[in-house]
C-alpha positions in Angstrom: -75.3 134.2 10.1 -73.1 131.2 10.4 -69.5 131.9 11.4 -66.5 130.7 9.4 -66.3 127.6 11.4 -70.0 126.8 11.5 -70.6 123.2 10.4 -73.6 122.7 8.2 -75.3 119.4 8.9 -76.7 117.7 5.9 -79.4 115.2 6.0 -78.2 111.7 4.9 -80.7 109.7 2.9 -80.0 106.1 3.8 -80.5 103.8 0.8 -80.7 100.0 1.1 -77.1 99.7 -0.2 -76.0 102.1 2.5 -77.7 100.0 5.2 -76.2 96.8 3.8 -72.7 98.2 3.9 -73.3 99.5 7.5 -74.5 96.1 8.6 -71.6 94.4 6.9 -69.1 96.7 8.8 -71.0 96.1 12.1 -71.0 92.4 11.7 -67.3 92.4 10.8 -66.5 94.4 13.9 -68.6 92.2 16.2 -66.9 89.4 18.2 -67.6 86.0 16.5 -70.1 83.8 18.4 -68.1 80.8 19.5 -70.8 79.2 21.7 -70.6 75.5 21.4 -67.1 75.5 20.0 -64.1 74.6 22.2 -61.3 77.1 22.0 -57.9 75.4 22.3 -54.6 77.3 22.8 -52.0 76.5 20.1 -48.9 75.5 22.0 -50.1 77.8 24.8 -50.9 81.2 23.3 -49.3 80.7 19.8 -46.0 81.8 18.4 -46.5 85.4 19.3 -47.1 84.7 23.0 -44.8 86.0 25.7 -43.7 82.5 26.7 -42.2 79.9 24.3 -44.7 77.5 22.8 -45.0 74.1 24.5 -43.4 75.5 27.7 -45.1 75.0 31.0 -45.5 78.8 31.4 -47.3 79.1 28.0 -49.6 76.1 28.7 -50.5 77.4 32.1 -51.2 80.9 30.9 -53.5 79.7 28.2 -55.6 77.8 30.7 -55.5 80.6 33.3 -56.8 82.9 30.6 -59.9 80.8 30.2 -59.2 78.7 27.1 -60.9 75.3 27.3 -57.8 73.3 26.4 -54.3 73.4 25.0 -52.6 71.8 22.0 -48.9 70.9 22.3 -46.3 69.1 20.3 -45.2 65.8 21.8 -42.2 63.6 21.3 -40.8 60.4 22.9 -37.4 60.1 24.5 -35.2 57.0 24.3 -36.5 55.9 27.7 -40.1 56.4 26.7 -40.8 59.7 28.4 -43.3 62.0 26.6 -42.1 65.6 26.3 -43.6 68.7 24.9 -41.2 70.0 22.3 -41.6 71.0 18.6 -38.2 70.6 16.9 -37.2 67.1 16.2 -33.6 67.7 16.8 -31.4 69.7 19.2 -28.8 72.0 17.7 -26.6 72.8 20.7 -24.6 74.2 22.1 -24.2 71.3 24.5 -26.9 68.8 23.2 -27.3 67.6 19.6 -29.3 65.1 17.7 -32.8 63.7 17.8 -35.0 64.0 20.9 -35.7 60.3 20.4 -32.0 59.5 20.9 -31.8 61.2 24.3 -33.0 60.0 27.7 -35.0 62.3 29.8 -32.2 62.9 32.3 -29.8 64.1 29.6 -32.5 66.3 28.0 -33.2 67.9 31.3 -29.5 68.7 31.6 -29.6 70.3 28.2 -32.3 72.8 29.2 -31.3 76.4 29.0 -34.1 79.0 28.4 -31.6 81.6 27.3 -29.9 79.6 24.6 -31.3 79.1 21.1 -31.3 75.4 20.1 -31.2 74.2 23.6 -34.0 71.9 24.9 -36.9 73.9 26.3 -39.5 71.2 26.6 -41.4 69.8 29.6 -42.2 66.3 30.8 -45.9 65.7 30.2 -46.9 63.0 32.6 -46.3 65.0 35.8 -47.4 68.3 34.2 -50.7 67.1 32.8 -51.5 65.2 36.0 -51.3 68.5 37.9 -53.1 70.5 35.3 -56.0 68.0 35.2 -56.6 68.7 38.9 -56.2 72.4 38.6 -58.4 72.8 35.5 -61.0 70.0 35.7 -62.8 71.1 32.5 -59.7 71.4 30.3 -58.7 69.0 27.6 -55.3 68.4 26.1 -54.5 67.8 22.5 -51.1 66.1 21.6 -49.7 66.7 18.1 -47.3 63.7 17.7 -44.0 64.5 16.1 -42.0 61.4 14.9 -38.3 60.8 14.2 -36.3 57.8 15.0 -33.2 55.8 13.9 -34.7 52.6 15.5 -37.0 50.1 14.0 -40.0 52.1 12.8 -42.8 49.9 14.1 -41.1 49.1 17.4 -40.8 52.9 17.9 -44.4 53.6 17.0 -45.8 50.9 19.3 -43.5 52.2 22.1 -44.9 55.7 21.4 -48.5 54.5 21.4 -48.1 52.6 24.6 -46.6 55.7 26.3 -49.7 57.7 25.2 -52.0 55.0 26.7 -50.1 55.2 30.0 -50.4 58.9 30.0 -54.1 58.8 29.6 -54.5 56.2 32.4 -51.9 57.4 34.9 -52.6 61.2 34.6 -56.4 60.7 35.0 -57.1 62.1 31.5 -59.8 59.7 30.3 -62.1 61.7 28.1 -59.8 64.7 28.2 -56.9 63.6 26.0 -56.8 63.8 22.1 -53.9 62.6 20.0 -53.5 64.0 16.5 -51.0 63.1 13.9 -50.3 63.2 10.1 -48.7 59.8 10.1 -51.1 57.0 9.3 -48.8 54.4 10.8 -48.9 56.0 14.2 -52.7 56.2 14.1 -52.8 52.6 13.1 -50.6 51.6 16.1 -52.8 53.5 18.4 -55.9 51.4 17.3 -54.0 48.4 18.7 -52.3 49.8 21.8 -54.8 52.5 22.9 -58.2 51.9 21.3 -60.0 54.1 23.8 -57.8 57.1 23.0 -59.5 59.5 20.6 -57.4 60.2 17.5 -57.5 62.9 14.8 -55.9 62.7 11.4 -54.1 66.0 10.5 -54.7 66.7 6.8 -54.4 69.6 4.3 -57.6 68.8 2.3 -60.9 67.0 3.2 -60.4 64.5 0.4 -59.3 61.8 0.9 -58.9 62.7 4.6 -62.4 61.7 5.6 -62.2 58.2 4.1 -58.7 57.7 5.6 -59.9 58.9 9.1 -62.9 56.6 8.9 -60.7 53.6 8.0 -58.5 54.3 10.9 -61.4 54.7 13.3 -60.4 58.2 14.1 -62.7 60.5 16.1 -62.1 63.4 13.7 -59.7 65.3 11.5 -57.6 68.5 12.0 -57.2 70.9 9.2 -56.0 74.5 8.4 -58.9 76.9 8.6 -58.3 78.1 5.0 -58.2 74.5 3.6 -61.9 73.8 3.5 -65.3 75.6 3.0 -68.5 75.4 4.9 -69.9 72.7 2.6 -66.8 70.5 3.0 -66.9 71.1 6.8 -70.5 69.9 6.8 -69.5 66.8 5.0 -66.9 66.0 7.7 -69.7 66.1 10.3 -72.1 64.1 8.1 -69.5 61.4 8.0 -69.6 61.2 11.8 -66.3 62.9 12.4 -65.4 65.8 14.6 -63.6 68.8 13.1 -60.7 70.8 14.5 -59.3 73.8 12.6 -56.1 75.7 13.2 -54.2 78.7 11.9 -56.6 81.0 13.5 -55.2 84.4 14.7 -57.3 87.6 14.9 -61.0 88.5 14.5 -61.3 88.0 10.8 -59.7 84.6 10.9 -61.9 83.6 13.8 -65.0 84.6 11.9 -63.8 82.4 9.0 -63.3 79.5 11.5 -66.7 80.0 13.1 -68.5 79.8 9.7 -67.2 76.3 9.4 -69.0 75.3 12.6 -66.1 73.2 13.9 -66.0 71.3 17.2 -62.7 72.9 18.2 -60.6 75.9 17.1 -56.9 76.0 17.9 -56.2 79.7 18.4 -53.1 81.8 18.3 -53.7 84.8 20.7 
């Protein structure tokens, strides 16, 4: 006779619906297949990373971890130095105002990792030249942030010429991508850096595809939840590459992979 703790095993009759649910769970738990898709670190390893986004430490850690590239925010100083930094303005305690109004030397003096609002960016020309040698397969995506009190078009052409120099002097031909929301900057790049691949950042596929084609962009960059698989296919049918961002976690990655993009900017 079975004891009080004897467990009776019952035979489970698996129906097609049971099998479907089991397969659904199994697929959901499986790691998404990203073969053929380049995984790009967002500002390094995203906002939840141990190091501040756009910092040298975050960028290096992303590449050392095996990601195939890094996206970073880029701004231009008053003396035409490209720096990785997100916020358009500094808020003290010793340095205030637009990044674009400071020269590199003064920004460097403002750096203080322990102070909120202080400059915590990095100069890109020397950094990317080193990283290009250390990680010969890596690519670098620059998300251009714009803010100036100077003449708009003078500023844009100064910016685009600085990006062209970066590609040339840091040995980044074929490994540098520039993305931006501002059509004027992308237009300036067609004049000053026609060999530099550009991506239009957009929130919806329409009219982004037509705009990107008119600007001779290589592709568009969009949030992962802003388009469906059919719309993603239309991007490719137009001859454009597709980058998606806002991807953090397995479910979000599965959503991204279903779009079959060329690049996924990941937050890890």
